[in-house]
N, C-alpha and C positions, 0 to 999 in steps of 0.2 A: 348591477351587475357587468361584468367588463364585457366588452366588445371581443368576438371572438375570431376577429381578421389577425391574420400571419402573414408577413411578405418574407416566407421562406426561402433560401436561394434554390433554384430547380437547375441541375448541370446534369448532363449527357456528355457519355464517353467518347460518342461520335463527333462531338463540336472539337475543333480548330485548336479552342483556346482551355480545353478541359485539361490538362496536365498545369497549367497557369493558374486557372481560378481555383483547382485543388488544393494545392500547394498554398496557394494564398491562406483557403479554408483549413488547412491544418497549421498554417503558423503557431507557433506558440512558444515563449521562451517564460517560465514563470519567475525567473529569478534576475531578469534583465534590467529591471526599472533602476538606475544609479541611484535615486533619492531612498527607493526603501534601501538599497546595498549600506549606504550609509547611516542611514537609523540602525539597520542592525547591525554594522559593527562597532557603533557607540554604545549599545546596549550590552552587546557581549564583553566589551572592554571594561564597562563599568561594573558587570557583572562580577568578572573575575576580580575588580577590584575592592568595590565595594560590598559583594555577597550579599547576604539578609537584605540589609536597608536599601540596596540597589532592585531588590527584588518589592521591597515595598512600594517603593516609589513609583515605580513602573506600572504596577500593578493600580495603584491610586489614581495613576494618569491614565492609561491605557483603558482598563475597565473600569474606570468611575467607582471605584470602591474609597473607602475610608478606613484601612488598615493600619494600625499603628506597631503591630509586633509582627514578625514571621511565624511565632506561633498560630496567629490566625489565619495561617493558610492550609493548618494541618486540619485533615477529617479524621476522625478517628474511627477505630474497627466497630464500635459502638454506635456510632454514626450510619454506618454502613447498613448493620443490620437492622438499626431502627428506621432505614431506608426501606429494605427490604421487607420490613413486615409492615409498612406503612401502604404499600401500594397495593392494587385492588388483586384480586386472585388473578382472573384472566391475563395482567400483565406480568405477576410473576411466574404465572405457570408457563407463560408466552416465551419467558425470560429463558426458565428453566429448562424447558424443550430445545429450542435454539442451545444452550451451551453443550446441551448432550449431544447433541449433531455435532456440533464443530469440535468438540472435544471427540467424537469415535473416530469422526474423518482424521483428524490431523494424528490420530495413534499410528494410522497405515504410514506418516510419515518418518515416523521415529527412525533413526539409524542407530547400529550399534557398531562396537569396536569388531575388529576383525582383524587376523593374522595368519600366516602359513611359514611353515620353515622347507625351507631347500634341501637338497640332499646331504651336504656338509653340515647342516644344523644352522645355518643363519635362520635369525629370525626376521622378518619383514611385514608389516602391517599398518593399522590405522587406528589410534584410540579416539575416541567420539566422547568429549565434555560438553557439559552446559555452560552458556554463559552464567558468572556468579549476580549480576546485576544489572536487568535492564531497565530502560523508561518509556514509558507508552504515553502517547501526545493522543489524547483525546478531543475533539473539535468542540466548541460550545459556544460560538457565536450565534451564527443565523438558525441554528435548528441544534438541539441534543442528540446524541449520538451512542444510546448505550448498545447497541449491536458493535459498535467500534471497540468498546471496550473487551467484549466477549472474543473479537477477533484477533485482536492485538494481544490481551492477556493470555487464554487458553494454551496456543500454540506453543507459548514458552512456559506455562504449566508443563503439558506433554513433555516437553526438552527437557524439564529438570532444572530448570531457571532456578538459583535459591530467592533471589528477592526480585518482586515486581514493585515497581515504582511509578504510579499514574498520576499525569497532570490535567486539569483540566480547568478551562476558564471560568469564572464565573460573573459576568459581565451585571455591574450594580449588584453583586451578593447574591443573583440568582443561581441557582444549581437545579439542575433535574434530580426528583428522585430516582429516577428510571435509572440514570449513570450510575448512581450510586450502588443502589441496589444490583446492578449488574456487577459492579467492583466486588461487590459481598459475594456474588454466585461465580464469579470468575477466580475467587481467593489473590486479589490483590491486596500485596503488603502494606504499601503507605500511598494515601492521596493527598497531593494539595492542590489547591486552587490556585492555579498559575497558568497563565496563556502566551502565548505569542511568542515572541524572540527571546524574551526573559527567561521563560521556562526553557527554553531548550538549553539556552546555558547555563542555567542550573544544574540540569540535567547532567551537559559537557563536563562543567566544571568543578561543582560543587559548592557549597555555601554552609554557613553554620548551622544551616536546618534540613536543605534537601541534599541528600548522597549523592555524590558523583556514579555515574552509570557504567558502564560497559559499553552499551548500544542503545539508541534511539530508533523508535518506531512508532508509526501513524502519521497520518494525513493532516494537513493545518491550511491556512492561506497563506498568502505572498512573503508574509514575516514569517513563518515558520518554514515554508521551503526553503528560502534565503540563509537563514538561520541554521538549519540542518546540513546545507551545504557547507557553510562557513566553518562550521566544528568538525566536519570530518576529520577524520585522523585524530583529534583528540578521543570520539567515541566512532563508534561503528552508528552506521547507517541501515535501514532497510533501502529505501529508493528516497527521491523527491520528486514527489507526487505534484501531477498539477490538475488542473479540475476534471470535472467527472467525465464519462464519454461513451455513448452506445452506437454500435452500429449492427442495425438489423438487415438481414438479408434475407427477402422475401419473396416467395413463387407468385405471389398475387393469391394466394387461395386462403389466408386469413384473416379473420374479421378484421376489418381495419381500424375499428374503432379499439381493439387490442394493442394493434401496431402503436396508432396514435398515443396510448396512456402509455407505451413502455417506451417510447421517444419522450414523452412528458417526465416518466420515472428519475431519467437524469438530467433533464431540463431545468427541474425545479431546486436542485442542488444550488446551483448560482447562477449567475447572468453568464460567466465563461462557458458552462457545460457547453459538452458538445453532442449533437442527436442525428445521426444519420441513417436515411434510409435509403436500401439499394436493391433496385427490381430491374427485371427486363419487360414487364409490364408496365405501359405509361397509364394505364387506365385504373390502375390499383395507385399507383403515385397520386393521383387526382384524388380518389374515393380517400385515402389516408391524410390529404392536405384538408379537405372536406371535414372528416372525422376529426382532427385538429381544432378546426375553428368552431365546428358543433360545442367540442368537451374545453375547449379553454376557460369558457365564462364557467364553468362549475369548479374550477380549481382554486384552491386556498391562496394559490402563491402563483397566480395568473401573470403577472408584473414579471415576475422572474422566470419563468417557464417563456414567455414571450421571449424577451430580451435575447436569452440565449438561442432560441429557435432562430429569428432575425439575426443574429450577429455571429453563430460561429456553426451554423445546422446547415444542411439541403436534405432536399430529395435528389437520388441520383438514378438516373436512367442509363443501364447499360444491355448489352446484347441478349446476354444468357447466365445460366449460374455460375458454369465454370469461370466467366469473367468478374461477375460478381466476388467470388472467392478470393480471385486474382487480387482482385481491387482492394478486400480487407486486408490480405496478405502486407499489402503495398501500405495499408492505412496504418495495422497492429493495432486496433481499437484495445480498450480497457476491457470491455464487455462488448461479445459478439454474440447475437443471437442468429442461429440458423433459423428462419422460421418458414422450413419447406418440405415437402411430404416424406423425405427419404435424407434424414440428416446425417445419420452413420454414414451413408456412400459418400457423402463430402466430406466428411470429419477427416480421413486422411490427408485432405488437400488444404488443408487448416495448417500454416506453419507461425504464423505470427498473431498472438491475441491472449490476452489477461487471463479472460476464463469465456467458454464457450457454453450459451444455453443451446441445445438441442430440442428442436419442435416447437409446435406450436401450443402447447400446452406450458413451454418452459419459460414462465416470466423473469426478467432478471432481477424483479426485484425479492424472489425465493431464495437466490443469490444472496442477496445484499443480507440477509437475515435469518434463514433458518435450514438452506441446504446442507449446509455442512463446509464446502470448501472458504476460503479467505476471502474477505469483500476487500481486502487491501490489495491493489492493483496494480501495476506497472502501467502510467499514463502517458501522453504526448510521444507513442509511436514506441515507447520504450520495451514494448512487447519483444520487440527484434530479440533484445538480448538482456531480459528481465524476467522474474518470474512472480505469482502471488508470495505473498508473504507466508511465512511457513514454519515448521519445526524447526529446519535445514538452518533457520533464520537465528536461532537462538542455541545452535549448539556448533562448536568449531573442532577441528579435525587437527591432531598431531601425528606426524610420521613416526612410525615407531622403527627402527633399526637395529638390529644386535649381531655381530657377527662372530661364530667360533673362530678361532686359531688357525685354522685349516681354510676358512673363508676370508678371512683378512689377508690371509698371504696370496691365496689366488687375483683376489680383485685388485690386491695394492699393487699389484705389476698394472694393471690398466690405469689404476689412477695416478700413478707414478707419470705414465709416460702423457697423461692429456694435462696433468697438471705443469709437467715441465715443458709441453707445447703452451701453455698461456704463461710463460716464465713464474710461474707463483711457486717457488723452491720451496720454502717450508711446506707447503701442502705436498709437495713430492716426498720429501723425507718423512713427515709423518705417517705416511703410506707406507715408506720403504722400511721404515724401521719395524712394520710387523710383517715383514716378507720373510719366510724360512731361508734360511741359509740349507743350501744343496750340501 
């Protein structure tokens, strides 16, 4: 039995050093390590140069495997179906229900082409098209994530992506049947047992076996995050994700055991995860700390949870709920729980959050698996300018412009004036050729 004591930071917005302590707590740069960056650069360069053979070498080295040819990375469609049939009925039904809800939710995000005509017949609009081929990275190190397969692949399916390529590491050859079953349910086209920077390089540049994709999505460790940033431009990206985060705003009326477990739910991901509880009730903060210390010994990943809680987490005392929401907007968390009496009243005040979980009964864990909205969310305060993964990430927009003779003549004069103002004579004359003579 693990000792339940937790040395979690306790902050108060009334303290003179609050801003400094908060900034220190939030500070995170997930691709700043020079040693990691150099390893990634070397791996990516080698993938571009040696292709499949480099993949074989790095996979054997980092994932402790004994692959001899790149064909050994391939998971066949038959193997995916076999995995789906091999899992228990309850697991299969859970995956299928989650997939149905995720698919239905993302159907609402699908964008359609549009256009309109002006009085002179000019046609303007936007054409929406799906990406041809995308790569989804599914983590497979400290845990297996069949939910990540569904969350990454299903929006791409709804968008109409032509081909979905999935990579997932298989350390020492171990691969979760649930992950493969999820790939079968989601309709993934090709699966390769690859991980780390080498998998990102293979998707970005292509090898003899792994096809080059147009966009790479999905979270990973620091090597994956660093590699994603390095290949941006060769491929599109969803985001460069950092560690998991949760911020719970509570009015002190929710069962403290519930809140403690909500904080654990993100802390158990890894030692760098962040769990924050914000409340104006000092006694409630103490009750939640007591609940955490009581419940920690019951957790399978107790050591990871304790490390995350002691290193990057905090209990934060504020003056009132308005200040709590303002603080949340400042932090811009990946997951925000409004565990309060009337969350809908406060919703308009929330400006920055990856996902908002409203009410005492809405555990963040429901969003991770089966609520419907995507669980691939902006981290490290990037919710200030980023959004959850969605169908829109797998669609692109092309502007549509078609002028009639009348419209080209009318606007050609405007274009000519502006082009000559920029000293771009060819632009001006190109427009002027189409101006009707009086």
